[in-house]
N, C-alpha and C positions, 0 to 999 in steps of 0.2 A: 265186423261190431264184436266188440268182446263182449264176453258176459260173465257175473258170477253170480251163483246164486245162496242165498240166507236162508237156511233152513232146522229145524228143531229136530233134535239124535230119534224120536221116537216116535218120527213120521215117516212111518216108512215108507207107504206110498209115495209122499214128496221124495224122498231120499233117491227113488227107484228110478222113478219115470221122469223129471225137470230133468235132472242135469244133463238124460237120454236126448230131453224134446228139446234143449237150448243146444246142446255140441251139434243136432242138426240142420240148423240154419247159422251159429254163431259160433266163436273161437272162445270155447267156455277156459275161461283164465283161472276159473279157483271158486273152490267150496268155504263156505263158513257152516258148519253145524253148532249147534247150542242145545248142549246137554245141560238141561235144568237139576240142580242141587235140591236134597230133600227139603232144605230150609225154607228155598224160594217156595216149593208150594205151600209148607204153613205161612209164609206171611203171604201168602196169597188167602189164605183162611180166614185170617186173623182181616184182611181187607175185608173181605166179603159178610164177616158179621159183624163190625162196624159200621158197614155201608147197607148190610142189607137185614139186620137184624138177627137174631138167631132163628126164628122160626124160616125169614127167607131161606137163610145158610142151609137148614134141614130140608128144606122143598127142593136146591141146588140138588144137596146129598142126594135126596132120595130118587129122583130121575135120571141120574148116572149110574146108582146101583136096579134103577129097573131097565135103565138102557141095556147096560153089559148084559140084562139073563134076557131079555127079550128080542134084542136086537143086533146084538155085537153080531152072532154066527151069517148073520142079513146080509152085516155091513164088511166082511171078509169075504165074504163067496161075491162082492160085489167090488172088491178089491181086487181078488184073483181076476177077475174077467177084465178089469182095467187093465192089468202084469200082462195078460196073454197077450191083448190085444193092440195095446201099445208096446207094449215088451218088443214085438214081432217089429211093429213098425219103424221106432226109433232107433236105433245100434248103438251100441254096448259105450262108453264114454274109455277112451281114452287115460290108462290107469298113473299115465304124467302127471294130471291135470291136480293142480296142489288142495289139498285138503285142510284145513283148521279147522279143529276142534276147541270151545271156548264155551265156557260158564257166563261168559261176562261179552251180549253183543257189542257191548258198546268202549269195551276198554283200548287203552293203546294199541296194544297187541293186534288188534283185528283190525284198527283203523291203520297200521303197519301193513297188516299181508295185503288189504285192501290198496295201499296206494303202491303197496308192488304188482298189483295183477293188473291195477290201470284199464278198469273198465269202463266204456260205453255206456254200457246199462247196468244196471242192478234188479235183482226177484228177491224180492222179500216174504218168503212164505213161512214166517214166525209169530208167533203169542208177543213179539216183545215192541218195546215201543223204540225205534230208533233215533239216534242223537245227529244231528245235523253233522255233527263230523264223519259220522259213518253214510249216510244216506247222500251226503252230498259230495261222495268219494266219483258216481257215475259222473263221466259228461254229460250223457244224456238225462241223466234222472234215474231213481229207483223207483220200481215200481211194485204194486202187488194186484193180486188178483181177487178181490175181497168179493168171500160171499154173502152177500145180495145189494140192493141196489143203494146208492150213495147218491143224493145225501138223506134217504130219508129211513136208509138200516145202514147206519154207520158202526163201529167196533165189531162188536162180536155177534156171529152168529145168526145176519142180516136172514137169510132164507128162513129160518125157522121162526122169527118173531113176525116176518110179513105173512107166512101161514098161520099163524095164531094171531092174527091179525084179518086173516081173510082176505089178503093184499093180494090174490094168487096173481097182478099184471106187476107185480114189483118182487118176482121169485124168480131170482138170478144174480148174475155176477159183475160187478164193477172192475172195470182194469185203471187204476188210477195213479197217478206221480204222488209218492210219498212227499208231503210239506211238516211244517212243525205241527199239527194240528192232528187229529184222531178220524183218516178216512175224510181229510180237506181239500184235497190235493186237486189238481186238473185232472179231470174225469176223460179220459181218448175212448170209453167204451163198455155199452153195455150187453152182458149175451147172457142167452137163457137156453135152456136143454130141456127135451121131455119128463117127465116124473111121476111116478104114482102117489100122492099125498095118503091114501089111505092105507097102505098098506108099507109103505119104506118112509127108513130115521128120516130125520132131518137132516147127518151125517151123508146120509148116501145122497139126498136130493144136491145137497150142495157141491159134492165129490162130483155130482153130475154136472153140475154146470162150470166146474175147472177144467174136467178131463175131458169132456166134448168139445171144448172149444180151442184145445192148445191152437188149432191152425188158425181161426180168427185170432187170435192174439197177438202170433207170430207175427200176421199179418200188418199190425198195428204198428209192434216193434218194428217192423222192418222199414215201415211210414216214419215212423219219428226218428229213425238212423238216417233216411233219404229226406227229414226234415219237412215233409208234407202230410203230416196227422194233423187234422181239425180236432181239436176240443169241443169238447161238450158241454155248456151252459147248464148254470143249476143254480142261478139268482134265482130266485122269488120260490123257491121249494122248499117245503118243511126239512128239514132237518134234526135229524134225536140218535141219541147213541143207547144201543141196548146192552143188553150183556149175556151172563150163561142162563140157557134153557133150566127150567123149574119142570116139576113134577104135575103141578096144578095147572100151568098153562099148556104143558104136552096136551094132559085131557083134554082140556077145555078145545085144542086144537083138532084135535081125532074126532072129538064128536060132530064139533063141523063141517069136517071132510066129509066124514060118509054124509049128512045133509045136502054140501056141493054138489058133488058127483063119486063115480066111482074112479075115476081114473085123472089125471093131468089135463087142465083146460087147453094148453100148449099143443103145438103142430107138432110132429111124428121126426122133426129135424130138429137139428143144434141150429140157432139164427140168431145174428146180432140185433136187438131190440131196437127198434126205431126211435130217438129221442123224444118223440112227441106220444109214444105210447107209456113212459114212465115219469113226462114231466105235466103231463095232465093231472 
């Protein structure tokens, strides 16, 4: 199975661990690294003001500032733990694996690079919406490990919004195939992992959902290659698109978390969620 990883330049943990993991069970044919420009960040800020208004955008920026001072050190410590554990599990990637850096993930340059890689599967760990000319390059499809249960928690930070809503049964990760919508493609699996909502940040929680379940996702990808991976029906379930975390929402979550219980309601091991547990 030939694979390609698409990731962000500033996502250090993804860039370090995901290639090793893919390389351990597939022929890693290439890596596309997206380097966002400052002008793109300003465009996102302007879109936020247009969509959420000035107060909503200030609420968002206030949370980012708060998170940096309150949780950044703990988040880094968790990342180091993942690096130690998975860095020892998965061997380094061959230096001959081609890498393309780009500021435009849907550009003709990226399309030509992918065409040369001839991937069977691609894994998209990026913030950008990929166009069909890109995600259709993979013979079997392009997949995402979305931090959130779809279709209830599509788009951004699904774990955060599930916790804000007190929807603890839907704090998890969805493995799905990209289509022309936003997290609307065929679902191949739901995964979860232990977490502590009273003490941990939403970033650490969603990273647990990803990095504690790599072996399970590997099994699904191998089933897809073998032609025997079933999909999970989402027909009739509510579907919602969520955005960036805000400080007011975060404070509401943490107040409720303290009343719910001191630790995660989940079992103390990673597992694949049963379809009925997220579809009810």
